[in-house]
C-alpha positions as CSV (number, residue, x, y, z in Angstrom):
1,M,-18.2,29.5,-5.5
2,P,-18.7,29.4,-1.8
3,C,-18.3,26.3,0.4
4,A,-21.5,24.3,0.5
5,R,-21.1,24.9,4.7
6,C,-20.0,28.1,5.0
7,N,-19.5,31.2,3.2
8,E,-15.4,30.6,2.7
9,P,-14.3,30.1,-0.8
10,A,-14.2,26.4,-1.9
11,V,-11.1,24.6,-3.0
12,T,-12.8,21.8,-4.5
13,L,-15.8,20.1,-6.1
14,V,-16.6,16.7,-4.5
15,R,-18.2,15.5,-7.7
16,Y,-19.6,12.3,-6.3
17,S,-21.5,14.1,-3.7
18,G,-22.0,17.5,-5.7
19,Q,-20.8,19.4,-2.7
20,H,-18.1,22.4,-3.0
21,L,-15.9,22.7,0.0
22,C,-13.3,25.0,1.6
23,A,-10.2,24.1,3.1
24,G,-11.7,23.6,6.4
25,H,-14.5,21.6,5.8
26,F,-12.8,19.4,3.1
27,C,-10.1,18.4,5.7
28,E,-13.0,17.8,8.2
29,F,-14.6,15.6,5.3
30,V,-11.6,13.2,4.7
31,E,-10.7,12.8,8.5
32,R,-14.2,11.8,9.5
33,R,-14.4,9.4,6.8
34,V,-10.7,7.9,7.7
35,K,-11.5,8.1,11.4
36,R,-14.8,5.9,10.8
37,E,-12.4,3.7,8.6
38,I,-9.8,3.1,11.3
39,H,-12.6,2.0,14.0
40,R,-14.3,0.0,11.3
41,Q,-11.4,-2.1,10.7
42,V,-9.9,-2.7,14.2
43,E,-11.3,-2.5,17.4
44,F,-8.7,-1.4,20.1
45,R,-8.2,-3.2,23.3
46,G,-5.1,-1.5,24.3
47,G,-1.5,-2.3,23.9
48,E,-1.4,-2.7,20.2
49,R,1.3,-1.5,17.8
50,I,0.5,-0.5,14.3
51,A,3.4,-0.3,11.7
52,V,2.8,1.8,9.0
53,G,4.5,1.3,5.5
54,L,6.2,4.5,4.8
55,S,7.7,5.0,1.4
56,G,7.6,8.9,1.9
57,G,5.0,9.6,-0.7
58,K,1.8,11.5,-0.3
59,D,-0.5,8.3,0.4
60,S,1.6,6.9,3.2
61,S,2.7,10.0,4.4
62,T,-1.0,11.3,5.0
63,T,-1.9,7.6,6.3
64,T,1.2,8.1,9.2
65,V,-0.1,11.7,10.0
66,L,-3.7,10.8,10.5
67,L,-2.9,7.5,12.4
68,H,-0.8,9.4,14.7
69,E,-3.3,12.3,15.3
70,V,-6.7,9.7,15.3
71,L,-4.8,7.5,17.6
72,A,-2.9,10.1,20.1
73,P,-5.5,10.3,22.7
74,R,-4.9,6.6,23.3
75,R,-1.3,6.4,25.3
76,D,-1.9,2.5,25.0
77,V,-1.7,2.5,21.2
78,E,1.6,3.2,19.4
79,V,2.4,4.1,15.9
80,L,5.6,3.1,14.1
81,A,6.8,3.4,10.9
82,I,8.6,1.0,8.2
83,T,10.3,2.3,4.8
84,V,11.3,-0.8,2.4
85,D,14.3,0.5,0.4
86,E,13.8,-1.4,-2.8
87,G,17.0,-0.4,-3.9
88,I,16.5,2.0,-6.9
89,A,19.2,4.8,-6.9
90,S,17.2,7.3,-9.0
91,Y,14.2,7.2,-6.9
92,R,14.2,5.6,-3.5
93,P,16.8,7.8,-1.5
94,E,14.4,11.1,-1.8
95,G,11.6,9.1,-0.5
96,I,13.8,7.8,2.5
97,R,14.7,11.3,3.1
98,F,10.9,12.5,3.2
99,A,10.0,9.5,5.1
100,K,12.5,10.1,7.9
101,A,11.8,13.9,8.4
102,L,7.9,12.9,8.9
103,C,9.0,10.7,11.5
104,E,11.4,12.9,13.3
105,G,8.4,15.8,13.2
106,L,5.8,13.4,14.8
107,G,8.2,11.6,17.4
108,I,7.7,8.4,16.2
109,E,9.8,5.3,15.9
110,H,11.2,4.7,11.8
111,R,13.1,1.8,10.7
112,V,14.4,1.6,7.1
113,V,14.7,-1.9,5.9
114,P,16.6,-2.7,2.6
115,Y,15.7,-5.7,0.1
116,E,19.1,-6.7,0.5
117,E,18.5,-7.8,3.9
118,T,15.4,-10.2,3.2
119,V,15.5,-11.1,-0.3
120,G,19.5,-10.4,-1.6
121,W,18.6,-8.3,-4.2
122,T,18.0,-4.6,-5.4
123,M,15.5,-3.6,-7.9
124,D,18.0,-2.0,-9.8
125,E,19.8,-5.7,-9.6
126,V,16.5,-7.3,-10.7
127,V,16.0,-5.2,-13.7
128,A,19.6,-5.4,-14.8
129,A,19.4,-9.9,-14.5
130,E,16.0,-9.8,-16.0
131,P,15.1,-6.5,-18.3
132,A,12.2,-8.2,-20.1
133,A,10.4,-8.9,-17.2
134,I,7.6,-6.4,-15.7
135,P,9.8,-5.3,-12.4
136,C,6.4,-4.8,-10.4
137,S,5.8,-8.5,-10.6
138,Y,9.2,-9.0,-8.6
139,C,8.8,-5.7,-6.6
140,G,5.5,-6.4,-5.2
141,V,6.2,-9.9,-3.9
142,F,9.5,-8.5,-2.4
143,R,8.0,-5.6,-0.6
144,R,5.1,-7.6,0.9
145,T,7.6,-10.0,2.3
146,T,10.2,-7.4,3.5
147,L,7.1,-5.3,5.1
148,N,5.8,-8.3,6.7
149,R,8.9,-9.7,8.2
150,A,9.9,-6.3,9.3
151,A,6.7,-5.7,11.0
152,R,6.5,-8.9,12.6
153,E,10.0,-8.1,14.0
154,A,8.8,-5.0,15.5
155,G,6.2,-6.8,17.2
156,A,3.2,-4.8,15.3
157,D,0.1,-6.1,15.8
158,Y,-1.3,-4.7,12.6
159,V,0.5,-3.0,9.2
160,A,-1.3,0.1,7.9
161,T,-0.8,0.7,4.1
162,G,-1.2,4.1,2.2
163,L,-3.7,2.2,-0.3
164,N,-6.6,4.7,-1.4
165,L,-9.9,4.4,-2.9
166,D,-8.4,4.4,-6.7
167,D,-6.1,1.4,-5.6
168,T,-8.7,-0.4,-3.9
169,A,-11.1,-0.4,-6.8
170,Q,-8.1,-1.2,-9.4
171,S,-7.3,-4.4,-7.5
172,I,-10.8,-5.5,-7.5
173,L,-11.0,-4.7,-11.3
174,M,-7.7,-6.3,-12.1
175,N,-8.4,-9.7,-10.1
176,I,-11.9,-9.9,-11.6
177,A,-10.6,-9.7,-15.2
178,R,-8.1,-12.4,-14.3
179,G,-10.7,-14.2,-13.0
180,D,-8.5,-14.5,-9.9
181,V,-11.3,-15.1,-7.3
182,D,-8.5,-16.6,-4.7
183,K,-6.6,-13.6,-4.8
184,L,-9.9,-11.2,-4.8
185,A,-11.2,-13.2,-1.4
186,R,-7.6,-12.1,0.3
187,L,-7.8,-8.5,-0.7
188,G,-7.3,-6.7,2.6
189,P,-8.2,-5.1,5.1
190,H,-7.4,-8.4,7.1
191,D,-10.1,-9.4,9.9
192,H,-8.8,-12.7,10.3
193,P,-5.2,-13.2,11.1
194,Q,-3.0,-15.8,10.0
195,P,0.0,-17.3,11.5
196,G,3.2,-15.4,10.7
197,L,1.3,-12.7,8.5
198,V,0.8,-9.6,10.2
199,P,-3.1,-8.3,9.5
200,R,-3.3,-5.3,7.2
201,L,-5.1,-2.1,7.9
202,Q,-6.1,0.5,5.0
203,P,-7.1,4.0,6.6
204,L,-7.5,5.7,3.0
205,R,-9.7,3.0,1.8
206,T,-12.6,5.4,0.8
207,I,-10.4,8.5,0.0
208,P,-10.0,9.1,-3.9
209,E,-6.3,9.7,-4.7
210,K,-6.7,13.3,-5.8
211,E,-8.3,13.8,-2.5
212,V,-5.5,12.5,-0.7
213,Y,-3.2,14.7,-2.8
214,L,-5.2,17.9,-1.8
215,Y,-5.4,17.2,1.9
216,A,-1.5,16.6,2.1
217,M,-1.3,20.2,0.4
218,L,-3.7,21.8,2.7
219,R,-2.2,20.2,5.6
220,G,1.2,20.7,4.6
221,I,2.1,17.3,5.1
222,P,5.6,16.9,3.5
223,F,5.9,14.1,1.1
224,H,8.2,12.8,-2.2
225,D,6.0,13.7,-5.1
226,G,8.2,11.2,-7.6
227,T,7.5,8.5,-9.6
228,C,9.0,4.9,-9.6
229,P,11.0,5.0,-13.0
230,H,9.7,1.0,-13.4
231,S,6.0,2.0,-12.9
232,E,5.3,2.8,-16.6
233,R,5.3,-0.9,-17.6
234,A,3.1,-2.0,-14.6
235,Q,-0.2,-3.6,-15.5
236,R,-2.1,-1.4,-13.2
237,G,-1.7,1.4,-15.2
238,R,-4.2,0.3,-17.9
239,F,-6.9,-0.5,-15.3
240,R,-6.1,3.1,-13.9
241,E,-6.8,4.5,-16.9
242,I,-10.1,2.4,-17.2
243,L,-11.4,3.4,-13.6
244,N,-10.5,7.0,-14.5
245,R,-12.5,7.0,-17.5
246,L,-15.5,5.4,-15.8
247,E,-15.3,8.0,-13.0
248,E,-15.3,10.8,-15.3
249,D,-18.3,9.7,-17.1
250,S,-20.4,8.3,-13.9
251,P,-18.9,10.3,-10.8
252,G,-18.7,7.6,-7.9
253,T,-18.1,4.6,-9.4
254,R,-15.0,4.1,-7.8
255,H,-16.9,4.2,-4.4
256,A,-19.7,1.7,-5.9
257,I,-17.0,-0.6,-6.8
258,V,-15.6,-1.1,-3.4
259,A,-19.0,-0.9,-1.7
260,G,-20.5,-3.7,-3.7
261,Y,-16.9,-5.6,-3.4
262,D,-17.6,-5.4,0.3
263,R,-21.1,-6.8,0.2
264,L,-19.7,-9.8,-1.4
265,R,-16.9,-10.3,1.1
266,P,-18.6,-12.5,3.5
267,L,-19.5,-14.7,0.5
268,F,-16.1,-14.8,-0.5
269,A,-14.9,-15.6,2.8
270,E,-16.9,-18.7,3.2
271,R,-16.5,-19.8,-0.4
272,F,-12.6,-19.2,-0.6
273,P,-11.3,-19.4,2.9
274,P,-7.5,-18.6,3.4
275,P,-5.4,-21.8,2.7
276,E,-3.5,-23.5,5.8
277,L,-0.2,-22.2,5.6
278,N,3.2,-23.8,5.7
279,E,6.7,-22.9,6.5
280,C,8.9,-21.9,3.3
281,V,11.5,-24.7,2.9
282,A,14.2,-22.1,1.9
283,C,13.2,-19.2,4.3
284,G,10.7,-20.6,7.0
285,E,8.2,-17.6,6.0
286,P,4.7,-18.6,5.8
287,T,3.2,-19.8,2.3
288,A,0.3,-22.2,0.9
289,N,2.8,-23.8,-1.1
290,L,6.3,-25.6,-0.5
291,M,8.4,-22.4,-1.1
292,C,7.1,-18.9,-1.3
293,K,6.6,-16.5,-3.8
294,A,9.7,-14.5,-2.8
295,C,11.9,-17.6,-2.9
296,E,10.8,-18.8,-5.8
297,L,11.9,-15.3,-7.5
298,Q,15.0,-15.4,-6.2
299,T,15.5,-18.7,-7.1
300,R,14.8,-17.7,-10.7
301,L,16.8,-14.6,-10.5
302,G,20.1,-16.6,-9.3
303,D,19.3,-18.8,-12.4
304,R,19.4,-16.2,-14.8
305,K,22.7,-14.6,-13.1
306,A,24.3,-18.1,-13.4
307,Q,23.3,-18.5,-16.9
308,A,24.6,-15.2,-17.9
309,D,27.9,-15.7,-16.1
310,R,28.2,-19.0,-18.4
311,E,27.7,-17.1,-21.3
312,P,30.9,-16.0,-23.3
313,E,31.0,-12.2,-23.8
314,T,30.3,-10.9,-27.4
315,V,33.1,-9.9,-29.3
316,H,32.5,-7.2,-31.7
């Protein structure tokens, strides 16, 4: 099948638009939407530093490359990358290797920040201490805390993440299903900075996951294609399956969910404004409560470990 814009062979069918596109026009299709999204989310005045949360996977690697290219003409805007090392021995080292190589190739600063430096635990230790818990419930909180702190210490004005269209639509559905309107109102991208919290950018917000993957392959962007060994237990997987079925039956469903949410964002902002933040009594990080969620989880893990240390070993 030829490309809808030229006579070259098509590499994909964009089902929600009905277009067959060749490699060149597909890449232009992605780049145009990403560039529009970047400039929609932030108005650059010069002197900004943007930290990319770079895991080494396809989404964050593509985000890093595109941000670097889109902002390259502006010498007054700097892009750097921060890789959070969760401490998953069978998974993270390879991602770090890809992230480091990508940053060296682009010539941008790269920082690696382990969980141990910020929360005092690796994820392997967390899973061992509380095997019945869903690992992502810890990892998500620890990762956000670590990335925010590292970006702030790096003097970043924004943190760009690799969240794609699928991720965004899933988050919207998850919070609706839980009735968590406060969290729904706080979804990124953030246009109202709060003290101590570095605003989030989401350049891939309108790009489906499969398109990100194809784009990275066509552009030859190196990335780690591994899967976290703990992800199978994540609640998000169920919503991914639901959304995939909806999209299969009605192409464009993901875009419709996000577009509908965006129309409601001003109402959410008015009805559910961000809470006034305090300093966590334990670590000093911003929180709406006395203690931040990361410190609450660390305290729980410490209690679990202390309890396990007190229990006598079972003799067989």
